[in-house]
BALOBA-1460 file (C-alpha; in Angstrom, 3 decimals):
// residues 357
<rec num="1" residu="x" x="0.000" y="0.000" z="0.000"/>
<rec num="2" residu="x" x="2.859" y="2.364" z="0.828"/>
<rec num="3" residu="x" x="4.415" y="1.840" z="-2.606"/>
<rec num="4" residu="x" x="1.055" y="2.635" z="-4.228"/>
<rec num="5" residu="x" x="0.833" y="5.911" z="-2.303"/>
<rec num="6" residu="x" x="4.389" y="6.845" z="-3.305"/>
<rec num="7" residu="x" x="3.605" y="6.057" z="-6.955"/>
<rec num="8" residu="x" x="0.425" y="8.116" z="-6.671"/>
<rec num="9" residu="x" x="2.332" y="11.139" z="-5.318"/>
<rec num="10" residu="x" x="5.109" y="10.880" z="-7.912"/>
<rec num="11" residu="x" x="2.623" y="10.663" z="-10.781"/>
<rec num="12" residu="x" x="0.579" y="13.481" z="-9.266"/>
<rec num="13" residu="x" x="3.636" y="15.772" z="-9.157"/>
<rec num="14" residu="x" x="4.483" y="14.991" z="-12.785"/>
<rec num="15" residu="x" x="0.950" y="15.527" z="-14.091"/>
<rec num="16" residu="x" x="0.478" y="18.643" z="-11.970"/>
<rec num="17" residu="x" x="3.712" y="20.145" z="-13.292"/>
<rec num="18" residu="x" x="2.751" y="19.577" z="-16.937"/>
<rec num="19" residu="x" x="-0.729" y="21.019" z="-16.460"/>
<rec num="20" residu="x" x="0.668" y="23.969" z="-14.518"/>
<rec num="21" residu="x" x="2.944" y="24.895" z="-17.433"/>
<rec num="22" residu="x" x="0.024" y="24.653" z="-19.876"/>
<rec num="23" residu="x" x="-2.252" y="26.656" z="-17.585"/>
<rec num="24" residu="x" x="0.337" y="29.373" z="-17.015"/>
<rec num="25" residu="x" x="0.684" y="29.775" z="-20.776"/>
<rec num="26" residu="x" x="-3.103" y="30.023" z="-21.078"/>
<rec num="27" residu="x" x="-3.264" y="32.534" z="-18.245"/>
<rec num="28" residu="x" x="-0.697" y="34.705" z="-20.011"/>
<rec num="29" residu="x" x="-2.736" y="34.664" z="-23.218"/>
<rec num="30" residu="x" x="-6.292" y="34.693" z="-21.910"/>
<rec num="31" residu="x" x="-5.941" y="36.142" z="-18.420"/>
<rec num="32" residu="x" x="-3.504" y="38.965" z="-19.072"/>
<rec num="33" residu="x" x="-3.738" y="39.579" z="-22.834"/>
<rec num="34" residu="x" x="-7.415" y="38.754" z="-23.315"/>
<rec num="35" residu="x" x="-6.756" y="36.259" z="-26.140"/>
<rec num="36" residu="x" x="-9.333" y="33.404" z="-26.036"/>
<rec num="37" residu="x" x="-6.959" y="30.651" z="-27.121"/>
<rec num="38" residu="x" x="-9.091" y="27.539" z="-27.605"/>
<rec num="39" residu="x" x="-6.282" y="26.049" z="-29.691"/>
<rec num="40" residu="x" x="-3.841" y="25.207" z="-26.886"/>
<rec num="41" residu="x" x="-3.711" y="21.626" z="-28.116"/>
<rec num="42" residu="x" x="-1.987" y="22.828" z="-31.327"/>
<rec num="43" residu="x" x="1.189" y="24.000" z="-29.589"/>
<rec num="44" residu="x" x="1.058" y="21.166" z="-27.050"/>
<rec num="45" residu="x" x="0.830" y="18.579" z="-29.824"/>
<rec num="46" residu="x" x="3.627" y="20.294" z="-31.740"/>
<rec num="47" residu="x" x="5.994" y="19.974" z="-28.792"/>
<rec num="48" residu="x" x="5.028" y="16.331" z="-28.275"/>
<rec num="49" residu="x" x="5.569" y="15.543" z="-31.963"/>
<rec num="50" residu="x" x="9.069" y="17.018" z="-31.786"/>
<rec num="51" residu="x" x="9.856" y="14.741" z="-28.841"/>
<rec num="52" residu="x" x="8.524" y="11.795" z="-30.843"/>
<rec num="53" residu="x" x="10.371" y="12.717" z="-34.036"/>
<rec num="54" residu="x" x="13.853" y="13.980" z="-33.100"/>
<rec num="55" residu="x" x="15.341" y="11.856" z="-30.258"/>
<rec num="56" residu="x" x="14.848" y="8.467" z="-31.919"/>
<rec num="57" residu="x" x="16.430" y="9.643" z="-35.183"/>
<rec num="58" residu="x" x="19.261" y="11.525" z="-33.503"/>
<rec num="59" residu="x" x="20.096" y="8.692" z="-31.091"/>
<rec num="60" residu="x" x="19.887" y="6.088" z="-33.867"/>
<rec num="61" residu="x" x="22.504" y="8.095" z="-35.765"/>
<rec num="62" residu="x" x="24.715" y="8.717" z="-32.708"/>
<rec num="63" residu="x" x="24.727" y="5.048" z="-31.685"/>
<rec num="64" residu="x" x="25.122" y="3.797" z="-35.294"/>
<rec num="65" residu="x" x="21.988" y="1.699" z="-35.352"/>
<rec num="66" residu="x" x="21.812" y="-0.754" z="-38.270"/>
<rec num="67" residu="x" x="20.955" y="1.315" z="-41.404"/>
<rec num="68" residu="x" x="18.412" y="-1.315" z="-42.428"/>
<rec num="69" residu="x" x="16.528" y="-0.718" z="-39.195"/>
<rec num="70" residu="x" x="16.853" y="3.046" z="-39.553"/>
<rec num="71" residu="x" x="15.436" y="2.833" z="-43.057"/>
<rec num="72" residu="x" x="11.996" y="2.259" z="-41.531"/>
<rec num="73" residu="x" x="12.017" y="3.824" z="-38.078"/>
<rec num="74" residu="x" x="8.256" y="3.607" z="-37.690"/>
<rec num="75" residu="x" x="8.034" y="-0.109" z="-38.450"/>
<rec num="76" residu="x" x="11.115" y="-1.002" z="-36.377"/>
<rec num="77" residu="x" x="10.277" y="1.496" z="-33.654"/>
<rec num="78" residu="x" x="10.214" y="-0.895" z="-30.681"/>
<rec num="79" residu="x" x="13.498" y="-2.600" z="-31.631"/>
<rec num="80" residu="x" x="15.341" y="0.685" z="-32.191"/>
<rec num="81" residu="x" x="14.062" y="2.232" z="-28.959"/>
<rec num="82" residu="x" x="15.089" y="-0.823" z="-26.909"/>
<rec num="83" residu="x" x="18.645" y="-0.600" z="-28.318"/>
<rec num="84" residu="x" x="18.800" y="3.145" z="-27.698"/>
<rec num="85" residu="x" x="17.566" y="2.814" z="-24.107"/>
<rec num="86" residu="x" x="20.200" y="0.212" z="-23.294"/>
<rec num="87" residu="x" x="22.919" y="2.600" z="-24.506"/>
<rec num="88" residu="x" x="21.430" y="5.672" z="-22.839"/>
<rec num="89" residu="x" x="21.628" y="3.939" z="-19.447"/>
<rec num="90" residu="x" x="25.411" y="4.220" z="-19.650"/>
<rec num="91" residu="x" x="25.522" y="7.574" z="-21.497"/>
<rec num="92" residu="x" x="23.776" y="10.168" z="-19.277"/>
<rec num="93" residu="x" x="25.521" y="13.135" z="-20.919"/>
<rec num="94" residu="x" x="24.263" y="12.139" z="-24.367"/>
<rec num="95" residu="x" x="20.752" y="11.616" z="-22.974"/>
<rec num="96" residu="x" x="20.748" y="15.045" z="-21.318"/>
<rec num="97" residu="x" x="22.177" y="16.687" z="-24.440"/>
<rec num="98" residu="x" x="19.518" y="15.150" z="-26.696"/>
<rec num="99" residu="x" x="16.850" y="16.135" z="-24.176"/>
<rec num="100" residu="x" x="17.957" y="19.782" z="-24.030"/>
<rec num="101" residu="x" x="18.282" y="19.997" z="-27.814"/>
<rec num="102" residu="x" x="14.768" y="18.582" z="-28.242"/>
<rec num="103" residu="x" x="13.316" y="21.093" z="-25.787"/>
<rec num="104" residu="x" x="14.998" y="23.965" z="-27.638"/>
<rec num="105" residu="x" x="13.561" y="22.735" z="-30.939"/>
<rec num="106" residu="x" x="10.144" y="22.353" z="-29.284"/>
<rec num="107" residu="x" x="10.294" y="25.999" z="-28.187"/>
<rec num="108" residu="x" x="11.148" y="27.069" z="-31.738"/>
<rec num="109" residu="x" x="8.334" y="24.973" z="-33.206"/>
<rec num="110" residu="x" x="5.955" y="26.384" z="-30.601"/>
<rec num="111" residu="x" x="6.889" y="29.927" z="-31.632"/>
<rec num="112" residu="x" x="6.329" y="29.061" z="-35.305"/>
<rec num="113" residu="x" x="2.952" y="27.462" z="-34.598"/>
<rec num="114" residu="x" x="1.952" y="30.443" z="-32.482"/>
<rec num="115" residu="x" x="2.870" y="32.834" z="-35.271"/>
<rec num="116" residu="x" x="1.109" y="30.745" z="-37.937"/>
<rec num="117" residu="x" x="-2.083" y="30.542" z="-35.906"/>
<rec num="118" residu="x" x="-1.954" y="34.220" z="-34.910"/>
<rec num="119" residu="x" x="-1.094" y="35.821" z="-38.235"/>
<rec num="120" residu="x" x="-4.389" y="35.235" z="-40.090"/>
<rec num="121" residu="x" x="-6.630" y="35.608" z="-37.032"/>
<rec num="122" residu="x" x="-5.123" y="38.061" z="-34.550"/>
<rec num="123" residu="x" x="-7.000" y="41.042" z="-36.005"/>
<rec num="124" residu="x" x="-10.381" y="39.345" z="-35.603"/>
<rec num="125" residu="x" x="-12.844" y="40.164" z="-32.860"/>
<rec num="126" residu="x" x="-12.690" y="38.033" z="-29.708"/>
<rec num="127" residu="x" x="-15.429" y="35.552" z="-30.630"/>
<rec num="128" residu="x" x="-14.174" y="34.997" z="-34.200"/>
<rec num="129" residu="x" x="-10.605" y="34.700" z="-32.924"/>
<rec num="130" residu="x" x="-11.677" y="31.990" z="-30.467"/>
<rec num="131" residu="x" x="-13.431" y="30.003" z="-33.204"/>
<rec num="132" residu="x" x="-10.442" y="30.282" z="-35.547"/>
<rec num="133" residu="x" x="-7.955" y="29.134" z="-32.892"/>
<rec num="134" residu="x" x="-10.275" y="26.268" z="-31.947"/>
<rec num="135" residu="x" x="-10.310" y="25.062" z="-35.565"/>
<rec num="136" residu="x" x="-6.549" y="25.412" z="-35.949"/>
<rec num="137" residu="x" x="-6.073" y="23.252" z="-32.865"/>
<rec num="138" residu="x" x="-7.131" y="20.201" z="-34.879"/>
<rec num="139" residu="x" x="-4.610" y="20.687" z="-37.679"/>
<rec num="140" residu="x" x="-1.710" y="18.704" z="-36.207"/>
<rec num="141" residu="x" x="-3.995" y="15.951" z="-34.947"/>
<rec num="142" residu="x" x="-5.255" y="15.375" z="-38.484"/>
<rec num="143" residu="x" x="-1.724" y="15.452" z="-39.909"/>
<rec num="144" residu="x" x="-0.442" y="13.066" z="-37.235"/>
<rec num="145" residu="x" x="-3.215" y="10.556" z="-37.837"/>
<rec num="146" residu="x" x="-2.833" y="10.512" z="-41.604"/>
<rec num="147" residu="x" x="0.931" y="10.958" z="-42.120"/>
<rec num="148" residu="x" x="2.581" y="7.880" z="-40.616"/>
<rec num="149" residu="x" x="6.266" y="8.944" z="-41.055"/>
<rec num="150" residu="x" x="5.765" y="11.792" z="-38.566"/>
<rec num="151" residu="x" x="4.821" y="9.930" z="-35.367"/>
<rec num="152" residu="x" x="3.501" y="6.579" z="-36.530"/>
<rec num="153" residu="x" x="-0.007" y="7.591" z="-37.518"/>
<rec num="154" residu="x" x="-2.948" y="6.373" z="-35.446"/>
<rec num="155" residu="x" x="-0.860" y="3.772" z="-33.592"/>
<rec num="156" residu="x" x="1.745" y="6.296" z="-32.450"/>
<rec num="157" residu="x" x="5.417" y="5.830" z="-31.700"/>
<rec num="158" residu="x" x="7.598" y="4.951" z="-28.706"/>
<rec num="159" residu="x" x="10.026" y="7.624" z="-27.520"/>
<rec num="160" residu="x" x="13.548" y="6.792" z="-26.259"/>
<rec num="161" residu="x" x="13.677" y="7.041" z="-22.488"/>
<rec num="162" residu="x" x="16.003" y="10.001" z="-22.002"/>
<rec num="163" residu="x" x="15.864" y="9.385" z="-18.227"/>
<rec num="164" residu="x" x="16.902" y="5.731" z="-18.405"/>
<rec num="165" residu="x" x="20.269" y="6.654" z="-16.867"/>
<rec num="166" residu="x" x="18.423" y="7.329" z="-13.573"/>
<rec num="167" residu="x" x="17.671" y="3.621" z="-13.164"/>
<rec num="168" residu="x" x="15.174" y="2.729" z="-10.449"/>
<rec num="169" residu="x" x="14.807" y="6.406" z="-9.504"/>
<rec num="170" residu="x" x="13.630" y="7.295" z="-13.011"/>
<rec num="171" residu="x" x="10.127" y="8.465" z="-12.109"/>
<rec num="172" residu="x" x="11.329" y="10.457" z="-9.099"/>
<rec num="173" residu="x" x="13.929" y="12.235" z="-11.252"/>
<rec num="174" residu="x" x="11.358" y="12.962" z="-13.977"/>
<rec num="175" residu="x" x="8.804" y="14.334" z="-11.521"/>
<rec num="176" residu="x" x="11.343" y="16.606" z="-9.841"/>
<rec num="177" residu="x" x="12.610" y="17.837" z="-13.199"/>
<rec num="178" residu="x" x="9.070" y="18.592" z="-14.373"/>
<rec num="179" residu="x" x="8.379" y="20.419" z="-11.109"/>
<rec num="180" residu="x" x="11.547" y="22.471" z="-11.627"/>
<rec num="181" residu="x" x="10.500" y="23.378" z="-15.176"/>
<rec num="182" residu="x" x="7.056" y="24.398" z="-13.922"/>
<rec num="183" residu="x" x="8.644" y="26.607" z="-11.240"/>
<rec num="184" residu="x" x="10.935" y="28.142" z="-13.860"/>
<rec num="185" residu="x" x="7.989" y="28.931" z="-16.161"/>
<rec num="186" residu="x" x="6.093" y="30.392" z="-13.203"/>
<rec num="187" residu="x" x="8.991" y="32.740" z="-12.397"/>
<rec num="188" residu="x" x="9.438" y="33.811" z="-16.034"/>
<rec num="189" residu="x" x="5.733" y="34.534" z="-16.540"/>
<rec num="190" residu="x" x="5.583" y="36.376" z="-13.218"/>
<rec num="191" residu="x" x="8.421" y="38.627" z="-14.367"/>
<rec num="192" residu="x" x="6.624" y="39.275" z="-17.659"/>
<rec num="193" residu="x" x="3.227" y="40.141" z="-16.168"/>
<rec num="194" residu="x" x="4.691" y="42.370" z="-13.442"/>
<rec num="195" residu="x" x="6.762" y="44.358" z="-15.925"/>
<rec num="196" residu="x" x="5.620" y="47.386" z="-17.969"/>
<rec num="197" residu="x" x="4.932" y="44.904" z="-20.783"/>
<rec num="198" residu="x" x="2.515" y="43.021" z="-18.522"/>
<rec num="199" residu="x" x="0.673" y="46.235" z="-17.710"/>
<rec num="200" residu="x" x="0.426" y="46.900" z="-21.440"/>
<rec num="201" residu="x" x="-1.168" y="43.469" z="-21.880"/>
<rec num="202" residu="x" x="-3.745" y="44.308" z="-19.230"/>
<rec num="203" residu="x" x="-4.455" y="47.661" z="-20.848"/>
<rec num="204" residu="x" x="-5.065" y="45.989" z="-24.226"/>
<rec num="205" residu="x" x="-7.248" y="43.349" z="-22.588"/>
<rec num="206" residu="x" x="-9.385" y="45.961" z="-20.829"/>
<rec num="207" residu="x" x="-9.698" y="48.465" z="-23.667"/>
<rec num="208" residu="x" x="-7.996" y="48.005" z="-27.032"/>
<rec num="209" residu="x" x="-9.070" y="51.417" z="-28.325"/>
<rec num="210" residu="x" x="-7.650" y="53.246" z="-25.323"/>
<rec num="211" residu="x" x="-4.376" y="51.336" z="-25.550"/>
<rec num="212" residu="x" x="-4.136" y="52.021" z="-29.279"/>
<rec num="213" residu="x" x="-4.767" y="55.732" z="-28.703"/>
<rec num="214" residu="x" x="-1.726" y="55.784" z="-26.421"/>
<rec num="215" residu="x" x="0.498" y="54.532" z="-29.226"/>
<rec num="216" residu="x" x="0.487" y="50.795" z="-28.456"/>
<rec num="217" residu="x" x="0.569" y="48.449" z="-31.429"/>
<rec num="218" residu="x" x="-2.271" y="46.205" z="-30.264"/>
<rec num="219" residu="x" x="-1.962" y="43.621" z="-33.046"/>
<rec num="220" residu="x" x="1.785" y="43.151" z="-32.618"/>
<rec num="221" residu="x" x="1.611" y="42.895" z="-28.812"/>
<rec num="222" residu="x" x="-1.222" y="40.363" z="-28.925"/>
<rec num="223" residu="x" x="0.731" y="38.320" z="-31.464"/>
<rec num="224" residu="x" x="3.791" y="38.410" z="-29.203"/>
<rec num="225" residu="x" x="1.696" y="37.140" z="-26.279"/>
<rec num="226" residu="x" x="0.290" y="34.323" z="-28.395"/>
<rec num="227" residu="x" x="3.745" y="33.319" z="-29.631"/>
<rec num="228" residu="x" x="5.253" y="33.297" z="-26.127"/>
<rec num="229" residu="x" x="2.279" y="31.352" z="-24.774"/>
<rec num="230" residu="x" x="2.577" y="28.815" z="-27.591"/>
<rec num="231" residu="x" x="6.282" y="28.342" z="-26.852"/>
<rec num="232" residu="x" x="5.546" y="27.547" z="-23.217"/>
<rec num="233" residu="x" x="2.682" y="25.216" z="-24.156"/>
<rec num="234" residu="x" x="4.893" y="23.428" z="-26.704"/>
<rec num="235" residu="x" x="7.510" y="22.955" z="-23.990"/>
<rec num="236" residu="x" x="4.852" y="21.269" z="-21.851"/>
<rec num="237" residu="x" x="3.976" y="18.919" z="-24.715"/>
<rec num="238" residu="x" x="7.595" y="17.855" z="-25.155"/>
<rec num="239" residu="x" x="8.014" y="17.305" z="-21.408"/>
<rec num="240" residu="x" x="4.854" y="15.226" z="-21.212"/>
<rec num="241" residu="x" x="5.952" y="13.048" z="-24.145"/>
<rec num="242" residu="x" x="9.367" y="12.498" z="-22.530"/>
<rec num="243" residu="x" x="7.631" y="11.467" z="-19.301"/>
<rec num="244" residu="x" x="5.235" y="8.981" z="-20.930"/>
<rec num="245" residu="x" x="7.789" y="7.797" z="-23.543"/>
<rec num="246" residu="x" x="5.011" y="7.643" z="-26.117"/>
<rec num="247" residu="x" x="3.597" y="9.980" z="-28.749"/>
<rec num="248" residu="x" x="0.323" y="9.364" z="-30.549"/>
<rec num="249" residu="x" x="-2.321" y="11.716" z="-31.952"/>
<rec num="250" residu="x" x="-5.027" y="10.077" z="-29.852"/>
<rec num="251" residu="x" x="-3.216" y="11.094" z="-26.659"/>
<rec num="252" residu="x" x="-3.637" y="14.822" z="-27.329"/>
<rec num="253" residu="x" x="-7.317" y="15.620" z="-27.408"/>
<rec num="254" residu="x" x="-9.060" y="18.959" z="-27.033"/>
<rec num="255" residu="x" x="-10.686" y="17.886" z="-23.760"/>
<rec num="256" residu="x" x="-7.440" y="17.123" z="-21.929"/>
<rec num="257" residu="x" x="-5.242" y="19.847" z="-23.386"/>
<rec num="258" residu="x" x="-7.622" y="22.720" z="-24.141"/>
<rec num="259" residu="x" x="-10.893" y="22.568" z="-22.241"/>
<rec num="260" residu="x" x="-9.566" y="21.189" z="-18.936"/>
<rec num="261" residu="x" x="-6.831" y="23.877" z="-18.772"/>
<rec num="262" residu="x" x="-9.549" y="26.482" z="-19.315"/>
<rec num="263" residu="x" x="-11.550" y="25.036" z="-16.431"/>
<rec num="264" residu="x" x="-8.500" y="24.967" z="-14.161"/>
<rec num="265" residu="x" x="-7.610" y="28.587" z="-14.898"/>
<rec num="266" residu="x" x="-11.193" y="29.779" z="-14.359"/>
<rec num="267" residu="x" x="-11.372" y="27.650" z="-11.213"/>
<rec num="268" residu="x" x="-8.153" y="29.079" z="-9.743"/>
<rec num="269" residu="x" x="-8.566" y="32.680" z="-10.839"/>
<rec num="270" residu="x" x="-7.970" y="34.399" z="-14.160"/>
<rec num="271" residu="x" x="-4.952" y="36.764" z="-14.346"/>
<rec num="272" residu="x" x="-3.566" y="35.452" z="-11.060"/>
<rec num="273" residu="x" x="-0.700" y="32.978" z="-11.294"/>
<rec num="274" residu="x" x="-1.007" y="31.971" z="-7.636"/>
<rec num="275" residu="x" x="-4.672" y="31.210" z="-8.249"/>
<rec num="276" residu="x" x="-3.743" y="29.149" z="-11.302"/>
<rec num="277" residu="x" x="-1.280" y="27.146" z="-9.170"/>
<rec num="278" residu="x" x="-3.979" y="26.463" z="-6.567"/>
<rec num="279" residu="x" x="-6.715" y="25.713" z="-9.080"/>
<rec num="280" residu="x" x="-4.475" y="23.340" z="-11.011"/>
<rec num="281" residu="x" x="-3.430" y="21.507" z="-7.852"/>
<rec num="282" residu="x" x="-7.014" y="21.036" z="-6.608"/>
<rec num="283" residu="x" x="-8.259" y="20.000" z="-10.041"/>
<rec num="284" residu="x" x="-5.454" y="17.531" z="-10.824"/>
<rec num="285" residu="x" x="-5.494" y="16.052" z="-7.310"/>
<rec num="286" residu="x" x="-9.251" y="15.518" z="-7.447"/>
<rec num="287" residu="x" x="-8.992" y="13.813" z="-10.844"/>
<rec num="288" residu="x" x="-6.204" y="11.534" z="-9.608"/>
<rec num="289" residu="x" x="-8.123" y="10.622" z="-6.454"/>
<rec num="290" residu="x" x="-11.216" y="9.754" z="-8.468"/>
<rec num="291" residu="x" x="-9.112" y="7.643" z="-10.826"/>
<rec num="292" residu="x" x="-7.289" y="5.987" z="-7.905"/>
<rec num="293" residu="x" x="-10.414" y="5.106" z="-5.911"/>
<rec num="294" residu="x" x="-12.945" y="4.719" z="-8.718"/>
<rec num="295" residu="x" x="-13.350" y="0.975" z="-8.162"/>
<rec num="296" residu="x" x="-14.666" y="1.656" z="-4.660"/>
<rec num="297" residu="x" x="-17.728" y="3.400" z="-6.121"/>
<rec num="298" residu="x" x="-19.404" y="0.301" z="-7.498"/>
<rec num="299" residu="x" x="-22.595" y="1.201" z="-5.584"/>
<rec num="300" residu="x" x="-23.280" y="4.126" z="-7.937"/>
<rec num="301" residu="x" x="-26.296" y="3.746" z="-10.258"/>
<rec num="302" residu="x" x="-24.168" y="4.754" z="-13.258"/>
<rec num="303" residu="x" x="-20.794" y="3.831" z="-14.721"/>
<rec num="304" residu="x" x="-18.000" y="5.113" z="-12.484"/>
<rec num="305" residu="x" x="-16.141" y="6.592" z="-15.474"/>
<rec num="306" residu="x" x="-18.713" y="9.413" z="-15.494"/>
<rec num="307" residu="x" x="-18.091" y="10.302" z="-11.845"/>
<rec num="308" residu="x" x="-15.097" y="12.479" z="-12.701"/>
<rec num="309" residu="x" x="-17.031" y="14.601" z="-15.174"/>
<rec num="310" residu="x" x="-20.032" y="14.944" z="-12.866"/>
<rec num="311" residu="x" x="-17.963" y="16.052" z="-9.871"/>
<rec num="312" residu="x" x="-15.728" y="18.394" z="-11.825"/>
<rec num="313" residu="x" x="-18.699" y="19.912" z="-13.612"/>
<rec num="314" residu="x" x="-20.513" y="20.419" z="-10.317"/>
<rec num="315" residu="x" x="-17.476" y="22.111" z="-8.765"/>
<rec num="316" residu="x" x="-17.158" y="24.470" z="-11.724"/>
<rec num="317" residu="x" x="-20.849" y="25.424" z="-11.507"/>
<rec num="318" residu="x" x="-20.492" y="26.126" z="-7.770"/>
<rec num="319" residu="x" x="-17.373" y="28.232" z="-8.347"/>
<rec num="320" residu="x" x="-19.021" y="30.241" z="-11.127"/>
<rec num="321" residu="x" x="-22.036" y="30.929" z="-8.910"/>
<rec num="322" residu="x" x="-20.313" y="31.768" z="-5.634"/>
<rec num="323" residu="x" x="-16.777" y="32.721" z="-6.758"/>
<rec num="324" residu="x" x="-17.072" y="33.903" z="-10.380"/>
<rec num="325" residu="x" x="-13.547" y="35.351" z="-10.261"/>
<rec num="326" residu="x" x="-12.072" y="32.041" z="-9.123"/>
<rec num="327" residu="x" x="-10.540" y="30.914" z="-5.846"/>
<rec num="328" residu="x" x="-8.108" y="33.862" z="-5.915"/>
<rec num="329" residu="x" x="-9.197" y="36.895" z="-7.900"/>
<rec num="330" residu="x" x="-6.916" y="39.178" z="-9.899"/>
<rec num="331" residu="x" x="-4.875" y="41.610" z="-7.840"/>
<rec num="332" residu="x" x="-4.013" y="45.108" z="-9.080"/>
<rec num="333" residu="x" x="-0.348" y="45.374" z="-9.970"/>
<rec num="334" residu="x" x="1.769" y="47.898" z="-8.089"/>
<rec num="335" residu="x" x="4.544" y="49.569" z="-9.989"/>
<rec num="336" residu="x" x="6.410" y="50.654" z="-6.844"/>
<rec num="337" residu="x" x="6.198" y="50.062" z="-3.132"/>
<rec num="338" residu="x" x="4.041" y="52.589" z="-1.281"/>
<rec num="339" residu="x" x="6.887" y="54.356" z="0.551"/>
<rec num="340" residu="x" x="9.034" y="54.522" z="-2.574"/>
<rec num="341" residu="x" x="6.123" y="55.948" z="-4.553"/>
<rec num="342" residu="x" x="5.580" y="58.633" z="-1.904"/>
<rec num="343" residu="x" x="9.282" y="59.507" z="-2.046"/>
<rec num="344" residu="x" x="9.194" y="59.856" z="-5.855"/>
<rec num="345" residu="x" x="6.099" y="62.090" z="-5.637"/>
<rec num="346" residu="x" x="7.762" y="64.250" z="-2.995"/>
<rec num="347" residu="x" x="10.875" y="64.662" z="-5.171"/>
<rec num="348" residu="x" x="8.779" y="65.655" z="-8.188"/>
<rec num="349" residu="x" x="6.845" y="68.200" z="-6.125"/>
<rec num="350" residu="x" x="10.082" y="69.611" z="-4.753"/>
<rec num="351" residu="x" x="11.507" y="70.020" z="-8.276"/>
<rec num="352" residu="x" x="8.315" y="71.708" z="-9.417"/>
<rec num="353" residu="x" x="8.374" y="74.148" z="-6.497"/>
<rec num="354" residu="x" x="12.062" y="74.943" z="-7.040"/>
<rec num="355" residu="x" x="11.462" y="75.715" z="-10.712"/>
<rec num="356" residu="x" x="8.488" y="77.924" z="-9.831"/>
<rec num="357" residu="x" x="10.628" y="80.032" z="-7.497"/>
């Protein structure tokens, strides 16, 4: 029983970290910039596809896998991955190098996907923009299912275990690394939203016309926010694929990687990163508990698989009724501490009085 609890906690940390990265990217786009991105799954899938496409090919070349096997990586996927994993156990530096290189490429692909999805739609009104991004979110899923050389088509493809060097501690190492990446993304986004650029995002979200009248290029700034958010979301997709060691189009649906992040952000509090952290933790923990204990609910008059959706839906309705701004509502940003602001005002008044005399 103790080992089951430990496994539960480790998996919870990993899943929470991935969802937190996705939700922070959504909060940057929707919460702070006012961009209704219902196409999160596009960037997430792009990052996952990079993790499924690059490491196996790069490692097969580095370890000189039989060219006949490499000639059909999709068909010989399981054999190639087993060989690569056995070598990666003794080559941690190569594994880490391939991992870092893949993440960098995932960030680049995320930026490209963000730009491609933003360019034709960013000038549209909010509702039309949401519909366009929702439609674009299905593009990579369709490509992945119908173009087998990318990630194996409908069946999917195994990913080399870039953490195999950790041995028996593999899942602990992965979970801690994912938690570190989530904390890093949290710090970066916090810096962005508390900077003058973040206040510009809020101004555009609240009133585009007023922001434009003050000389702000609304279209360019919104595009920048969408590109940065897509990069972060693509990073989450690559990290999730490296954790599960599998990539398949069926694993990246709109429910899991678009609609649930929206619910978590609304649940925690829009435009509040602390609220997003709390909302994500409560949401993911509740889902894991339901999944973990679902076989104890055999007395229910309906199939237990629907319990998760019923409970989560009920919680969202309660939150929207009694806490429409989420568990933690948006806080006004302060440019300076109170005492420092008073000092600056006093200095300005003193300069004005000295010039008047």
